[in-house]
All heavy atoms as an XYZ file, in Angstrom:
892
protein
N      -2.503      3.528     -9.366
C      -3.604      3.462     -8.430
C      -4.052      4.901     -8.149
O      -3.265      5.802     -8.170
C      -3.163      2.793     -7.150
C      -2.546      1.399     -7.291
S      -3.644      0.082     -7.767
C      -4.825      0.096     -6.465
N      -5.318      5.111     -7.794
C      -5.870      6.443     -7.695
C      -6.163      6.959     -6.305
O      -5.285      7.412     -5.615
N      -7.417      6.932     -5.840
C      -7.831      7.577     -4.608
C      -7.318      6.845     -3.370
O      -6.970      5.682     -3.417
C      -9.352      7.669     -4.565
O      -9.908      6.381     -4.637
N      -7.273      7.564     -2.212
C      -6.750      6.960     -1.000
C      -7.571      7.348      0.208
O      -8.230      8.374      0.239
C      -5.293      7.344     -0.774
C      -4.998      8.813     -0.466
C      -4.751      8.976      1.012
C      -3.794      9.242     -1.248
N      -7.530      6.501      1.225
C      -8.169      6.734      2.516
C      -7.191      6.250      3.568
O      -6.624      5.174      3.439
C      -9.489      5.923      2.646
C     -10.093      6.107      4.018
C     -10.461      6.314      1.560
N      -6.943      7.033      4.631
C      -6.021      6.580      5.672
C      -6.711      5.579      6.576
O      -7.906      5.660      6.816
C      -5.494      7.756      6.520
O      -6.592      8.375      7.163
C      -4.747      8.739      5.662
N      -5.931      4.619      7.084
C      -6.477      3.544      7.900
C      -5.765      3.413      9.240
O      -5.724      2.345      9.814
C      -6.356      2.204      7.152
C      -7.080      2.111      5.830
C      -6.762      0.792      5.166
C      -8.566      2.247      6.028
N      -5.150      4.476      9.754
C      -4.450      4.375     11.023
C      -5.394      3.955     12.132
O      -6.580      4.276     12.117
C      -3.807      5.716     11.390
C      -2.628      6.015     10.492
O      -2.028      5.058      9.987
O      -2.312      7.193     10.295
N      -4.878      3.211     13.076
C      -5.694      2.759     14.194
C      -6.329      1.403     13.974
O      -6.981      0.870     14.849
N      -6.142      0.802     12.805
C      -6.727     -0.511     12.527
C      -5.713     -1.580     12.909
O      -4.592     -1.560     12.431
C      -7.072     -0.632     11.051
C      -8.128      0.340     10.617
S      -8.402      0.275      8.863
C      -8.711     -1.434      8.623
N      -6.078     -2.491     13.785
C      -5.160     -3.553     14.174
C      -5.887     -4.865     14.318
O      -7.040     -4.906     14.712
C      -4.461     -3.244     15.516
O      -5.450     -3.091     16.511
C      -3.607     -1.992     15.423
N      -5.200     -5.948     13.991
C      -5.713     -7.284     14.253
C      -5.211     -7.716     15.605
O      -4.369     -7.073     16.200
N      -5.688     -8.847     16.141
C      -5.269     -9.297     17.457
C      -4.811    -10.741     17.392
O      -5.595    -11.644     17.632
C      -6.405     -9.114     18.450
C      -6.779     -7.666     18.594
C      -7.722     -7.451     19.713
C      -8.061     -5.978     19.740
N      -8.607     -5.489     20.897
N      -3.514    -10.962     17.050
C      -3.017    -12.330     17.047
C      -2.953    -12.873     18.476
O      -2.959    -12.124     19.438
C      -1.615    -12.204     16.437
C      -1.239    -10.780     16.564
C      -2.509     -9.988     16.646
N      -2.875    -14.194     18.579
C      -2.837    -14.823     19.900
C      -1.612    -14.360     20.684
O      -0.612    -13.923     20.120
C      -2.805    -16.342     19.756
O      -1.550    -16.745     19.249
N      -1.697    -14.471     22.006
C      -0.614    -14.039     22.878
C       0.670    -14.796     22.580
O       1.749    -14.206     22.496
C      -1.021    -14.226     24.340
C       0.039    -13.843     25.373
C       0.401    -12.375     25.234
C      -0.454    -14.147     26.766
N       0.585    -16.105     22.381
C       1.775    -16.908     22.089
C       2.425    -16.432     20.794
O       3.642    -16.272     20.719
C       1.418    -18.411     22.002
C       2.604    -19.225     21.514
C       0.935    -18.915     23.337
N       1.611    -16.191     19.795
C       2.147    -15.742     18.505
C       2.794    -14.365     18.634
O       3.835    -14.099     18.043
C       1.023    -15.707     17.468
C       1.529    -15.405     16.095
C       0.489    -15.741     15.052
N       0.958    -15.230     13.789
C       0.230    -14.553     12.951
N      -1.035    -14.339     13.200
N       0.732    -14.101     11.834
N       2.198    -13.468     19.425
C       2.782    -12.141     19.603
C       4.110    -12.208     20.333
O       5.004    -11.402     20.089
C       1.829    -11.232     20.359
C       0.685    -10.746     19.485
C      -0.161     -9.773     20.215
N      -0.900    -10.503     21.241
C      -1.656     -9.953     22.169
N      -1.768     -8.664     22.228
N      -2.304    -10.686     23.037
N       4.272    -13.172     21.232
C       5.502    -13.284     22.011
C       6.617    -14.006     21.259
O       7.790    -13.760     21.507
C       5.226    -14.010     23.330
C       4.328    -13.267     24.314
C       4.010    -14.154     25.503
C       4.974    -11.971     24.760
N       6.256    -14.912     20.359
C       7.278    -15.725     19.696
C       7.502    -15.380     18.228
O       8.510    -15.782     17.665
C       6.904    -17.224     19.782
O       5.647    -17.422     19.130
C       6.828    -17.687     21.226
N       6.605    -14.662     17.606
C       6.719    -14.357     16.186
C       7.667    -13.203     15.916
O       7.911    -12.360     16.777
N       8.216    -13.180     14.707
C       9.055    -12.063     14.297
C       8.169    -10.864     13.995
O       7.049    -11.014     13.499
C       9.874    -12.417     13.063
C      11.036    -13.350     13.411
C      12.004    -13.427     12.285
N      11.527    -14.458     11.372
C      11.969    -14.644     10.153
N      12.888    -13.855      9.662
N      11.496    -15.601      9.396
N       8.679     -9.681     14.266
C       7.904     -8.454     14.078
C       7.437     -8.316     12.634
O       6.287     -7.969     12.378
C       8.725     -7.222     14.503
C       7.983     -5.937     14.186
C       9.050     -7.295     15.982
N       8.309     -8.605     11.670
C       7.932     -8.457     10.260
C       6.810     -9.420      9.878
O       5.901     -9.055      9.123
C       9.140     -8.664      9.352
O       9.677     -9.964      9.516
N       6.843    -10.642     10.419
C       5.794    -11.615     10.126
C       4.469    -11.206     10.767
O       3.406    -11.339     10.160
C       6.193    -13.005     10.625
C       7.329    -13.617      9.843
C       7.841    -14.905     10.470
O       7.371    -15.278     11.575
O       8.712    -15.540      9.860
N       4.532    -10.710     11.998
C       3.316    -10.256     12.677
C       2.707     -9.054     11.966
O       1.492     -8.960     11.822
C       3.622     -9.912     14.134
C       4.007    -11.090     15.025
C       4.457    -10.601     16.394
C       2.856    -12.069     15.148
N       3.563     -8.142     11.506
C       3.091     -6.971     10.782
C       2.425     -7.380      9.473
O       1.354     -6.884      9.130
C       4.251     -6.007     10.511
C       3.783     -4.734      9.853
O       2.807     -4.117     10.348
O       4.387     -4.339      8.835
N       3.048     -8.306      8.743
C       2.476     -8.777      7.472
C       1.123     -9.443      7.713
O       0.163     -9.205      6.973
C       3.436     -9.741      6.781
N       1.022    -10.252      8.756
C      -0.248    -10.920      9.073
C      -1.310     -9.893      9.446
O      -2.473    -10.014      9.043
C      -0.050    -11.918     10.210
N      -0.921     -8.875     10.185
C      -1.841     -7.807     10.577
C      -2.366     -7.062      9.348
O      -3.564     -6.795      9.228
C      -1.120     -6.850     11.527
C      -2.017     -5.777     12.080
O      -3.184     -6.079     12.393
O      -1.539     -4.636     12.214
N      -1.477     -6.750      8.417
C      -1.879     -6.067      7.192
C      -2.802     -6.935      6.345
O      -3.778     -6.444      5.768
C      -0.644     -5.655      6.380
C       0.230     -4.563      7.002
C       1.539     -4.425      6.234
C      -0.516     -3.244      7.063
N      -2.525     -8.226      6.286
C      -3.371     -9.144      5.520
C      -4.765     -9.248      6.147
O      -5.769     -9.317      5.427
C      -2.724    -10.524      5.437
C      -1.516    -10.551      4.526
C      -0.806    -11.895      4.559
O      -1.418    -12.928      4.811
N       0.490    -11.894      4.309
N      -4.839     -9.251      7.476
C      -6.135     -9.288      8.157
C      -6.949     -8.042      7.834
O      -8.150     -8.128      7.581
C      -5.949     -9.396      9.665
C      -5.527    -10.761     10.135
C      -5.292    -10.780     11.643
O      -5.340     -9.761     12.315
N      -5.019    -11.968     12.156
N      -6.300     -6.884      7.861
C      -6.997     -5.635      7.532
C      -7.538     -5.676      6.109
O      -8.674     -5.291      5.851
C      -6.069     -4.426      7.692
C      -5.806     -4.084      9.147
O      -6.531     -4.591     10.034
O      -4.873     -3.296      9.395
N      -6.709     -6.131      5.176
C      -7.127     -6.200      3.769
C      -8.295     -7.161      3.588
O      -9.237     -6.866      2.858
C      -5.945     -6.618      2.892
N      -8.261     -8.292      4.272
C      -9.356     -9.262      4.170
C     -10.643     -8.696      4.765
O     -11.717     -8.850      4.188
C      -8.975    -10.560      4.880
N     -10.519     -8.017      5.894
C     -11.688     -7.427      6.539
C     -12.324     -6.360      5.652
O     -13.542     -6.214      5.601
C     -11.293     -6.823      7.885
C     -12.464     -6.356      8.700
C     -12.042     -5.906     10.098
N     -10.916     -5.001     10.124
C     -10.991     -3.696      9.817
N     -12.124     -3.169      9.455
N      -9.925     -2.938      9.899
N     -11.491     -5.610      4.936
C     -11.988     -4.552      4.050
C     -12.356     -5.080      2.662
O     -12.758     -4.316      1.795
C     -10.921     -3.461      3.916
C     -10.625     -2.686      5.195
C      -9.351     -1.872      5.046
C     -11.794     -1.809      5.560
N     -12.174     -6.399      2.446
C     -12.458     -7.053      1.163
C     -11.663     -6.434      0.015
O     -12.200     -6.172     -1.064
C     -13.948     -7.033      0.872
C     -14.718     -7.806      1.902
C     -16.144     -7.933      1.570
N     -16.764     -8.749      2.612
C     -17.993     -8.587      3.007
N     -18.756     -7.691      2.471
N     -18.476     -9.356      3.961
N     -10.392     -6.220      0.268
C      -9.494     -5.647     -0.733
C      -8.800     -6.748     -1.526
O      -8.712     -7.887     -1.080
C      -8.422     -4.794     -0.052
S      -9.076     -3.313      0.721
N      -8.281     -6.367     -2.683
C      -7.458     -7.275     -3.476
C      -6.090     -7.383     -2.808
O      -5.655     -6.458     -2.129
C      -7.277     -6.713     -4.895
C      -8.603     -6.504     -5.598
O      -9.328     -7.499     -5.774
O      -8.918     -5.358     -5.962
N      -5.403     -8.515     -2.992
C      -4.040     -8.633     -2.487
C      -3.072     -8.319     -3.621
O      -3.317     -8.663     -4.779
C      -3.757    -10.043     -1.935
O      -3.991    -11.007     -2.951
C      -4.625    -10.330     -0.719
N      -1.981     -7.657     -3.283
C      -1.025     -7.210     -4.293
C      -0.438     -8.384     -5.067
O      -0.237     -8.296     -6.279
C       0.096     -6.361     -3.651
C       1.177     -6.023     -4.657
C      -0.489     -5.086     -3.047
N      -0.210     -9.511     -4.408
C       0.395    -10.651     -5.090
C      -0.503    -11.258     -6.162
O      -0.051    -12.047     -6.983
C       0.852    -11.723     -4.097
C      -0.290    -12.356     -3.314
O      -1.380    -11.754     -3.242
O      -0.084    -13.446     -2.760
N      -1.790    -10.894     -6.191
C      -2.724    -11.433     -7.194
C      -3.128    -10.409     -8.254
O      -3.960    -10.714     -9.116
C      -3.980    -11.956     -6.503
S      -3.665    -13.405     -5.480
N      -2.573     -9.211     -8.208
C      -2.956     -8.167     -9.157
C      -2.386     -8.426    -10.538
O      -1.310     -9.000    -10.684
C      -2.487     -6.791     -8.673
C      -3.093     -6.278     -7.382
C      -2.497     -4.928     -7.030
C      -4.602     -6.202     -7.473
N      -3.137     -7.967    -11.551
C      -2.694     -8.081    -12.940
C      -2.826     -6.722    -13.621
O      -3.713     -5.932    -13.281
C      -3.528     -9.106    -13.689
C      -3.388    -10.498    -13.157
C      -4.267    -11.479    -13.911
O      -4.914    -11.129    -14.894
N      -4.289    -12.718    -13.461
N      -1.981     -6.498    -14.595
C      -2.005     -5.256    -15.357
C      -3.383     -5.039    -15.980
O      -3.982     -5.959    -16.517
C      -0.944     -5.313    -16.454
C      -0.847     -4.053    -17.231
C       0.229     -4.169    -18.269
N       0.347     -2.908    -18.964
C       1.274     -2.638    -19.844
N       2.184     -3.545    -20.143
N       1.306     -1.471    -20.432
N      -3.896     -3.819    -15.877
C      -5.186     -3.469    -16.446
C      -6.363     -3.656    -15.506
O      -7.455     -3.182    -15.773
N      -6.151     -4.330    -14.398
C      -7.214     -4.627    -13.434
C      -7.555     -3.378    -12.623
O      -6.688     -2.622    -12.218
C      -6.726     -5.733    -12.500
C      -7.644     -6.095    -11.372
C      -7.044     -7.166    -10.467
O      -5.974     -7.714    -10.728
N      -7.727     -7.449     -9.379
N      -8.842     -3.153    -12.372
C      -9.284     -2.121    -11.437
C      -9.237     -2.752    -10.053
O      -9.866     -3.788     -9.829
C     -10.693     -1.656    -11.779
C     -11.213     -0.459    -10.996
C     -10.296      0.747    -11.178
C     -12.613     -0.119    -11.431
N      -8.456     -2.166     -9.142
C      -8.214     -2.824     -7.856
C      -8.372     -1.863     -6.688
O      -8.205     -0.658     -6.824
C      -6.808     -3.416     -7.842
N      -8.662     -2.452     -5.528
C      -8.669     -1.748     -4.250
C      -7.697     -2.488     -3.348
O      -7.826     -3.695     -3.160
C     -10.078     -1.750     -3.616
O     -10.974     -1.120     -4.532
C     -10.086     -1.005     -2.299
N      -6.721     -1.764     -2.813
C      -5.665     -2.371     -2.007
C      -5.495     -1.570     -0.721
O      -5.560     -0.340     -0.733
C      -4.326     -2.378     -2.785
C      -3.215     -3.012     -1.973
C      -4.474     -3.099     -4.112
N      -5.278     -2.263      0.396
C      -5.010     -1.626      1.683
C      -3.655     -2.095      2.182
O      -3.287     -3.253      2.003
C      -6.097     -1.983      2.688
N      -2.910     -1.200      2.814
C      -1.611     -1.579      3.350
C      -0.910     -0.403      4.000
O      -1.508      0.627      4.292
N       0.395     -0.573      4.210
C       1.226      0.451      4.852
C       2.228      1.000      3.846
O       2.837      0.240      3.088
C       1.962     -0.142      6.046
C       2.878      0.875      6.723
C       3.563      0.359      7.973
N       2.561      0.244      9.028
C       2.236     -0.897      9.620
N       2.805     -2.012      9.279
N       1.340     -0.926     10.578
N       2.406      2.315      3.859
C       3.382      2.945      2.971
C       4.792      2.721      3.501
O       5.068      2.992      4.668
C       3.111      4.450      2.860
C       1.818      4.830      2.176
C       1.630      6.346      2.230
C       1.799      4.347      0.739
N       5.652      2.236      2.635
C       7.054      2.041      3.013
C       7.895      3.261      2.657
O       8.857      3.566      3.336
C       7.628      0.818      2.306
C       7.134     -0.483      2.871
C       7.839     -1.631      2.195
N       7.617     -2.874      2.905
C       7.979     -4.053      2.431
N       8.556     -4.149      1.255
N       7.752     -5.137      3.130
N       7.538      3.922      1.563
C       8.284      5.114      1.150
C       7.370      6.036      0.357
O       6.408      5.593     -0.256
C       9.498      4.724      0.301
O       9.074      4.145     -0.920
N       7.691      7.326      0.390
C       6.982      8.337     -0.391
C       8.033      9.275     -0.963
O       8.867      9.788     -0.222
C       5.976      9.134      0.471
C       5.284     10.210     -0.356
C       4.954      8.206      1.112
N       7.994      9.483     -2.295
C       9.014     10.289     -2.967
C       8.354     11.228     -3.971
O       7.487     10.807     -4.739
C      10.021      9.383     -3.721
C      11.053     10.206     -4.466
C      10.692      8.412     -2.773
N       8.797     12.487     -3.972
C       8.367     13.440     -4.991
C       9.390     13.397     -6.121
O      10.592     13.493     -5.885
C       8.279     14.856     -4.409
C       8.212     15.929     -5.470
C       7.127     16.000     -6.341
C       9.225     16.853     -5.610
C       7.067     16.974     -7.327
C       9.168     17.832     -6.583
C       8.089     17.885     -7.438
O       8.040     18.847     -8.410
N       8.922     13.238     -7.365
C       9.801     13.201     -8.539
C       9.495     14.388     -9.443
O       8.497     14.393    -10.148
C       9.597     11.898     -9.329
C      10.157     10.707     -8.596
O      11.280     10.744     -8.132
N       9.361      9.667     -8.466
N      10.367     15.408     -9.434
C      10.138     16.589    -10.279
C      10.605     16.340    -11.710
O      11.650     16.813    -12.135
C      10.991     17.661     -9.599
C      12.112     16.895     -8.973
C      11.530     15.553     -8.594
N       9.842     15.597    -12.459
C      10.210     15.263    -13.832
C      10.014     16.464    -14.743
O       9.259     17.385    -14.432
C       9.375     14.086    -14.313
C       9.648     12.868    -13.449
C       9.114     11.613    -14.072
N       9.567     10.491    -13.262
C       8.807      9.506    -12.894
N       7.567      9.455    -13.272
N       9.306      8.539    -12.158
N      10.666     16.422    -15.906
C      10.578     17.529    -16.854
C       9.173     17.708    -17.407
O       8.725     18.825    -17.638
C      11.552     17.302    -18.011
C      13.002     17.442    -17.611
C      13.931     17.238    -18.785
O      13.492     17.410    -19.934
O      15.097     16.924    -18.537
N       8.459     16.617    -17.647
C       7.128     16.712    -18.242
C       6.043     16.869    -17.187
O       5.359     17.877    -17.139
C       6.832     15.474    -19.112
O       7.029     14.301    -18.331
C       7.731     15.430    -20.319
N       5.860     15.875    -16.349
C       4.807     15.891    -15.329
C       5.395     15.458    -13.992
O       5.926     14.357    -13.879
C       3.658     14.921    -15.716
C       2.598     14.885    -14.631
C       3.049     15.306    -17.045
N       5.300     16.302    -12.961
C       5.783     15.866    -11.644
C       4.891     14.754    -11.108
O       3.706     14.679    -11.436
C       5.665     17.130    -10.790
C       4.629     17.956    -11.451
C       4.716     17.636    -12.921
N       5.475     13.876    -10.300
C       4.705     12.787     -9.711
C       5.051     12.618     -8.238
O       6.137     12.979     -7.793
C       4.975     11.434    -10.409
O       6.341     11.074    -10.222
C       4.643     11.478    -11.875
N       4.120     12.056     -7.503
C       4.377     11.564     -6.152
C       4.309     10.053     -6.269
O       3.314      9.502     -6.735
C       3.344     12.095     -5.134
C       3.526     11.412     -3.793
C       3.455     13.595     -4.985
N       5.392      9.381     -5.881
C       5.472      7.920     -5.926
C       5.549      7.386     -4.499
O       6.204      7.987     -3.650
C       6.720      7.457     -6.682
C       6.754      7.909     -8.132
O       5.701      8.338     -8.644
O       7.827      7.832     -8.741
N       4.886      6.278     -4.250
C       4.915      5.656     -2.927
C       4.934      4.144     -3.097
O       4.383      3.610     -4.058
C       3.706      6.081     -2.113
N       5.583      3.459     -2.171
C       5.565      1.992     -2.166
C       4.609      1.540     -1.070
O       4.747      1.925      0.089
C       6.954      1.432     -1.894
C       6.975     -0.078     -1.883
C       8.321     -0.665     -1.487
O       9.234      0.091     -1.142
O       8.431     -1.903     -1.501
N       3.621      0.720     -1.444
C       2.619      0.207     -0.518
C       2.842     -1.287     -0.325
O       2.932     -2.030     -1.290
C       1.211      0.444     -1.063
C       0.090     -0.110     -0.191
C      -0.283      0.921      0.867
C      -1.114     -0.454     -1.024
N       2.912     -1.733      0.928
C       3.057     -3.147      1.263
C       1.780     -3.599      1.947
O       1.319     -2.963      2.896
C       4.254     -3.355      2.192
C       4.456     -4.781      2.617
C       4.849     -5.747      1.700
C       4.255     -5.160      3.930
C       5.037     -7.069      2.095
C       4.445     -6.472      4.329
C       4.835     -7.423      3.412
N       1.173     -4.703      1.462
C      -0.095     -5.184      2.022
C       0.044     -6.485      2.813
O      -0.947     -7.084      3.201
C      -1.139     -5.350      0.922
C      -0.937     -6.594      0.076
O       0.181     -7.163      0.071
O      -1.899     -7.005     -0.594
N       1.259     -6.928      3.053
C       1.473     -8.179      3.780
C       1.790     -9.339      2.850
O       2.311    -10.356      3.283
N       1.451     -9.213      1.562
C       1.760    -10.259      0.589
C       2.874     -9.831     -0.356
O       3.728    -10.629     -0.716
C       0.530    -10.638     -0.255
O       0.119     -9.508     -1.032
C      -0.615    -11.109      0.616
N       2.850     -8.589     -0.777
C       3.831     -8.039     -1.710
C       3.698     -6.519     -1.693
O       2.889     -5.972     -0.950
C       3.578     -8.596     -3.117
O       4.642     -8.257     -3.978
N       4.472     -5.851     -2.528
C       4.369     -4.395     -2.586
C       4.041     -3.939     -4.001
O       4.268     -4.656     -4.978
C       5.653     -3.737     -2.092
O       6.736     -4.099     -2.896
N       3.487     -2.729     -4.088
C       3.125     -2.129     -5.362
C       3.512     -0.655     -5.306
O       3.467     -0.034     -4.232
C       1.617     -2.299     -5.668
C       1.291     -1.823     -7.083
C       0.764     -1.591     -4.630
C      -0.107     -2.203     -7.555
N       3.911     -0.109     -6.431
C       4.248      1.300     -6.507
C       2.985      2.089     -6.832
O       2.248      1.753     -7.756
C       5.301      1.536     -7.592
C       5.764      2.966     -7.653
C       6.876      3.179     -8.657
O       7.343      2.200     -9.257
O       7.248      4.331     -8.848
N       2.721      3.115     -6.040
C       1.586      3.999     -6.280
C       2.119      5.260     -6.940
O       3.144      5.784     -6.521
C       0.898      4.362     -4.964
C       0.499      3.200     -4.057
C      -0.082      3.726     -2.758
C      -0.481      2.289     -4.767
N       1.437      5.749     -7.973
C       1.902      6.926     -8.706
C       0.743      7.904     -8.856
O      -0.314      7.542     -9.375
C       2.437      6.540    -10.108
C       2.916      7.765    -10.858
C       3.538      5.498    -10.007
N       0.962      9.133     -8.405
C      -0.004     10.207     -8.600
C       0.637     11.220     -9.544
O       1.630     11.860     -9.208
C      -0.365     10.877     -7.278
C      -1.221     10.044     -6.400
C      -2.575      9.974     -6.409
C      -0.794      9.128     -5.370
N      -3.019      9.086     -5.454
C      -1.949      8.558     -4.798
C       0.465      8.740     -4.874
C      -1.891      7.634     -3.769
C       0.517      7.825     -3.857
C      -0.654      7.275     -3.309
N       0.059     11.365    -10.738
C       0.593     12.270    -11.751
C       0.177     13.708    -11.462
O      -0.936     13.969    -11.012
C       0.089     11.871    -13.142
C       0.486     10.470    -13.612
C      -0.230     10.141    -14.916
C       1.980     10.368    -13.779
N       1.092     14.650    -11.759
C       0.782     16.066    -11.624
C       0.688     16.558    -10.198
O       0.152     17.625     -9.947
N       1.207     15.807     -9.253
C       1.147     16.195     -7.838
C       2.545     16.467     -7.323
O       3.489     15.761     -7.642
C       0.514     15.082     -6.995
C      -0.879     14.644     -7.425
C      -1.922     15.728     -7.289
N      -2.099     16.196     -5.939
C      -3.035     15.777     -5.101
N      -3.889     14.856     -5.474
N      -3.116     16.280     -3.889
N       2.672     17.481     -6.508
C       3.944     17.790     -5.864
C       3.948     17.302     -4.414
O       4.984     17.037     -3.845
C       4.220     19.286     -5.900
C       4.366     19.805     -7.300
C       4.735     21.279     -7.306
N       4.644     21.847     -8.622
C       5.536     21.677     -9.581
N       6.586     20.926     -9.375
N       5.386     22.239    -10.752
N       2.765     17.217     -3.837
C       2.631     16.784     -2.444
C       1.184     16.362     -2.216
O       0.268     16.899     -2.809
C       2.965     17.957     -1.521
C       2.950     17.607     -0.064
C       3.406     18.812      0.776
N       3.552     18.446      2.146
C       2.552     18.311      3.004
N       1.325     18.507      2.607
N       2.763     17.977      4.256
N       0.989     15.399     -1.323
C      -0.348     14.989     -0.904
C      -0.340     15.017      0.622
O       0.434     14.288      1.260
C      -0.715     13.582     -1.426
C      -0.690     13.581     -2.952
C      -2.074     13.153     -0.889
C      -0.884     12.219     -3.579
N      -1.157     15.888      1.189
C      -1.199     16.054      2.644
C      -1.484     14.720      3.327
O      -2.383     13.983      2.933
C      -2.263     17.078      3.022
N      -0.697     14.401      4.357
C      -0.905     13.182      5.133
C      -0.267     11.935      4.555
O      -0.269     10.897      5.187
N       0.273     12.029      3.361
C       0.901     10.868      2.725
C       2.356     10.804      3.176
O       3.175     11.618      2.766
C       0.811     11.006      1.202
C       0.989      9.723      0.401
C      -0.157      8.766      0.670
C       1.055     10.042     -1.077
N       2.661      9.839      4.052
C       4.012      9.714      4.595
C       4.298      8.256      4.927
O       3.373      7.468      5.143
C       4.152     10.587      5.840
C       3.140     10.271      6.894
C       3.063     11.340      7.974
O       3.290     12.519      7.691
O       2.787     10.953      9.119
N       5.583      7.881      4.970
C       5.943      6.497      5.290
C       5.363      6.080      6.647
O       5.314      6.870      7.590
C       7.470      6.522      5.332
C       7.833      7.660      4.440
C       6.759      8.690      4.650
N       4.881      4.826      6.704
C       4.311      4.299      7.931
C       2.803      4.435      7.999
O       2.149      3.754      8.788
N       2.226      5.284      7.170
C       0.778      5.511      7.174
C       0.072      4.336      6.532
O       0.503      3.820      5.519
C       0.480      6.801      6.409
C      -0.960      7.194      6.257
C      -1.609      7.679      7.535
N      -0.860      8.705      8.198
C      -1.300      9.912      8.436
N      -2.478     10.280      8.012
N      -0.562     10.772      9.095
N      -1.033      3.899      7.108
C      -1.870      2.860      6.507
C      -2.912      3.546      5.637
O      -3.553      4.497      6.091
C      -2.567      2.027      7.571
C      -1.628      1.081      8.258
C      -2.408      0.200      9.183
N      -1.527     -0.780      9.769
C      -1.951     -1.825     10.433
N      -3.233     -2.033     10.603
N      -1.096     -2.680     10.934
N      -3.056      3.045      4.408
C      -4.006      3.656      3.493
C      -4.766      2.598      2.699
O      -4.351      1.441      2.623
C      -3.338      4.653      2.517
C      -2.351      3.947      1.587
C      -2.668      5.788      3.257
C      -1.836      4.824      0.463
N      -5.852      3.023      2.124
C      -6.661      2.233      1.200
C      -6.642      2.999     -0.114
O      -6.927      4.198     -0.129
C      -8.097      2.121      1.722
C      -9.109      1.457      0.804
C      -8.981     -0.056      0.932
C     -10.502      1.891      1.171
N      -6.241      2.340     -1.200
C      -6.179      2.998     -2.511
C      -7.006      2.222     -3.517
O      -7.173      1.010     -3.417
C      -4.726      3.145     -3.026
C      -3.951      4.123     -2.194
C      -4.025      1.818     -3.084
N      -7.511      2.961     -4.492
C      -8.328      2.353     -5.544
C      -7.866      2.945     -6.861
O      -7.691      4.146     -6.991
C      -9.787      2.695     -5.310
C     -10.739      2.057     -6.282
C     -12.191      2.323     -5.900
N     -12.455      1.773     -4.564
C     -12.978      2.484     -3.564
N     -13.307      3.726     -3.718
N     -13.185      1.905     -2.399
N      -7.664      2.086     -7.858
C      -7.262      2.562     -9.170
C      -6.964      1.419    -10.124
O      -7.164      0.254     -9.805
N      -6.486      1.775    -11.291
C      -6.171      0.798    -12.332
C      -4.705      0.412    -12.214
O      -3.838      1.260    -12.086
C      -6.443      1.397    -13.705
C      -6.136      0.432    -14.799
C      -7.186      0.138    -15.800
N      -8.504      0.667    -15.692
C      -9.589     -0.098    -15.577
N      -9.474     -1.414    -15.513
N     -10.774      0.437    -15.541
N      -4.435     -0.893    -12.276
C      -3.073     -1.413    -12.172
C      -2.376     -1.266    -13.515
O      -2.936     -1.601    -14.558
C      -3.083     -2.901    -11.745
C      -1.667     -3.440    -11.664
C      -3.802     -3.070    -10.423
N      -1.174     -0.749    -13.472
C      -0.361     -0.607    -14.676
C       1.047     -1.057    -14.383
O       1.321     -1.716    -13.373
N       1.963     -0.691    -15.268
C       3.382     -1.004    -15.074
C       4.160      0.313    -15.156
O       3.941      1.108    -16.067
C       3.883     -2.001    -16.132
C       5.373     -2.232    -15.989
C       3.143     -3.313    -16.017
N       5.034      0.544    -14.173
C       5.851      1.750    -14.115
C       7.268      1.321    -13.784
O       7.495      0.678    -12.758
C       5.304      2.701    -13.051
C       6.039      3.985    -12.946
N       6.959      4.223    -11.974
C       5.976      5.091    -13.707
C       7.440      5.434    -12.126
N       6.854      5.991    -13.179
N       8.206      1.612    -14.656
C       9.615      1.217    -14.463
C       9.752     -0.298    -14.237
O      10.520     -0.756    -13.414
C      10.251      1.967    -13.310
C      10.389      3.470    -13.584
O      10.469      3.841    -14.779
O      10.420      4.240    -12.621
N       8.946     -1.090    -14.950
C       9.050     -2.539    -14.886
C       8.357     -3.196    -13.706
O       8.427     -4.411    -13.538
N       7.678     -2.426    -12.854
C       6.973     -2.970    -11.693
C       5.497     -2.643    -11.783
O       5.101     -1.649    -12.380
C       7.514     -2.341    -10.408
C       8.943     -2.676    -10.099
C       9.374     -2.127     -8.759
N       8.443     -2.564     -7.715
C       8.187     -1.872     -6.621
N       8.758     -0.719     -6.405
N       7.331     -2.337     -5.730
N       4.666     -3.452    -11.120
C       3.237     -3.119    -11.043
C       3.063     -1.804    -10.302
O       3.722     -1.543     -9.308
C       2.459     -4.219    -10.311
C       2.192     -5.505    -11.070
C       1.370     -6.452    -10.212
C       1.475     -5.241    -12.385
N       2.166     -0.988    -10.821
C       1.929      0.335    -10.215
C       0.451      0.649    -10.291
O      -0.266      0.145    -11.147
C       2.751      1.392    -10.934
C-alpha cells in the first residue's frame, strides 16, 4: 500500500446501551468500520492481490526493518474487519507513523511474507 493520511479525531457514536454493554474490542472494530464506510474505503477482508485499494483503520504496530538490500517500514493496519501489512520500501522512518494512529492508505495490494500487504 502507498500514500497515507492521518485520521485522528474521527469517531462514530454507537448507542448508549451498546457503549455500556459492548466489549471494547467490538466497539472499536465497529467504530473503525463506520469510519471506513463513511470514507468509502475498501474493507481489508474483501481485498485481493493486485487490486488498487484505499483502506482506513488504526495502526497496531510499526517496525523498521534494516534489510541488506532495501530498508523498509512495515506496519499492521486493522480496519475493523481484518488486518493488512503496510510496507514502505526504502524508508527508515515516516514522521507521525506510530501505533494507535488512524490513517487512510492507498496503494496496490500484494503479498509479503505470505500475507496481504
